[in-house]
C-alpha positions as CSV (number, residue, x, y, z in Angstrom):
1,M,0.2,-13.9,13.2
2,A,0.6,-17.6,13.6
3,W,4.2,-18.3,13.1
4,W,7.0,-17.1,15.4
5,D,10.3,-18.4,16.6
6,V,12.4,-17.4,19.6
7,T,15.1,-20.0,19.5
8,N,17.6,-17.4,18.2
9,V,17.0,-15.2,21.2
10,E,19.9,-15.5,23.7
11,D,18.8,-17.6,26.7
12,Y,15.3,-17.9,25.2
13,E,14.3,-20.7,27.6
14,N,14.5,-18.2,30.5
15,K,13.7,-14.9,28.8
16,C,10.7,-16.1,26.8
17,F,9.1,-18.9,28.8
18,R,7.9,-19.6,32.4
19,P,6.5,-22.6,34.1
20,A,2.7,-23.0,33.4
21,E,0.3,-22.6,36.3
22,K,-2.3,-25.4,36.9
23,Y,-5.0,-23.5,35.1
24,E,-2.9,-22.7,32.0
25,D,-3.0,-25.0,28.9
26,S,0.5,-26.2,28.1
27,D,1.8,-29.3,26.3
28,D,5.3,-29.1,27.8
29,G,4.7,-27.4,31.2
30,Y,5.8,-23.9,30.0
31,V,4.0,-20.9,28.6
32,V,5.2,-17.8,26.8
33,K,6.0,-14.9,29.1
34,L,3.8,-11.8,28.7
35,T,6.6,-9.5,27.6
36,T,7.5,-12.0,24.8
37,Q,3.9,-12.2,23.7
38,R,3.9,-8.4,23.5
39,V,7.0,-8.4,21.4
40,I,5.5,-10.9,19.1
41,Y,2.4,-8.8,18.6
42,A,4.5,-5.6,18.3
43,C,6.2,-7.2,15.3
44,E,3.0,-7.1,13.4
45,A,2.1,-3.6,14.7
46,V,5.4,-2.1,13.6
47,Q,5.4,-4.1,10.4
48,M,8.7,-5.8,11.0
49,S,9.2,-9.6,10.9
50,G,11.7,-9.6,13.8
51,I,14.4,-8.0,15.8
52,E,18.0,-8.0,14.8
53,P,21.0,-6.2,16.3
54,D,20.9,-3.6,13.5
55,N,17.2,-2.8,13.7
56,V,16.6,-2.5,17.4
57,D,16.4,1.3,17.3
58,E,14.0,1.4,14.3
59,F,11.8,-1.3,15.9
60,Y,11.5,0.7,19.1
61,I,10.9,4.0,17.3
62,R,8.1,2.4,15.3
63,Y,6.7,0.9,18.5
64,L,6.6,4.3,20.2
65,V,5.1,6.0,17.2
66,H,2.5,3.3,16.8
67,S,1.6,3.4,20.5
68,R,1.2,7.2,20.3
69,A,-0.9,6.9,17.1
70,I,-3.3,4.5,18.9
71,Q,-3.1,6.6,22.1
72,R,-1.6,3.9,24.3
73,N,0.8,4.7,27.0
74,S,3.7,2.6,25.7
75,K,5.6,2.9,29.0
76,K,3.2,0.3,30.4
77,Y,4.0,-2.2,27.8
78,L,7.5,-2.5,26.2
79,T,10.7,-0.8,26.9
80,L,13.9,-0.5,24.9
81,Q,15.4,-3.1,27.2
82,D,12.6,-5.5,26.4
83,I,13.3,-5.0,22.7
84,E,17.0,-5.5,23.1
85,A,16.4,-8.7,25.2
86,H,14.5,-10.2,22.3
87,V,17.0,-9.7,19.5
88,G,16.7,-12.8,17.4
89,I,13.0,-13.2,17.5
90,E,11.4,-13.9,14.2
91,T,7.8,-13.8,13.0
92,G,6.0,-14.6,9.8
93,G,4.7,-11.0,9.4
94,G,7.1,-9.6,6.9
95,T,8.9,-6.3,7.0
96,K,7.6,-3.1,5.4
97,S,9.7,-0.1,4.5
98,Q,9.8,2.9,6.8
99,Q,7.8,4.9,4.2
100,H,5.1,2.2,4.2
101,F,4.9,2.2,8.0
102,D,4.8,6.0,8.1
103,K,1.8,6.0,5.6
104,T,0.0,3.4,7.8
105,I,0.5,5.6,10.9
106,S,-0.7,8.6,9.0
107,E,-3.9,6.8,8.0
108,I,-4.5,5.6,11.6
109,M,-4.1,9.2,12.9
110,R,-6.3,10.6,10.2
111,D,-9.0,8.1,11.0
112,K,-8.8,8.9,14.7
113,A,-9.0,12.6,13.9
114,K,-12.1,12.1,11.7
115,W,-13.7,10.1,14.6
116,R,-12.9,13.0,16.9
117,V,-14.5,15.6,14.6
118,N,-17.6,13.5,14.3
119,Y,-17.8,12.9,18.0
120,E,-17.4,16.6,18.8
121,R,-20.0,17.6,16.2
122,E,-22.5,15.1,17.5
123,S,-21.8,16.2,21.1
124,A,-22.4,19.8,20.1
125,E,-25.7,18.9,18.4
126,G,-27.0,17.3,21.6
127,G,-25.8,13.7,20.8
128,E,-24.1,11.7,23.4
């Protein structure tokens, strides 16, 4: 995802950016904070183009569901407070319906289950 915009996030200068360290590449002396980077990438994962006041809950629900589907402990990454703090963020990813997202999650989980079946079968047959 190449395009994103945080200028509609309240106090975006402080919430989304920090001064760059000597070793970090920056044209203006600032870099995007890690939490903001995670929110940007989460937009793609949850198939939503941004966060608005009326979609915070849906965004976070999708984030938690996706994290569970890929077996990531989401508590280490983004919280509801992080999502609420980034209301106004926009990306070029586009927004898919809840049904489309649910289908994608189902496919991810099915693929992981198939992998597990194959892994257990190979292990039982003396594989790895």
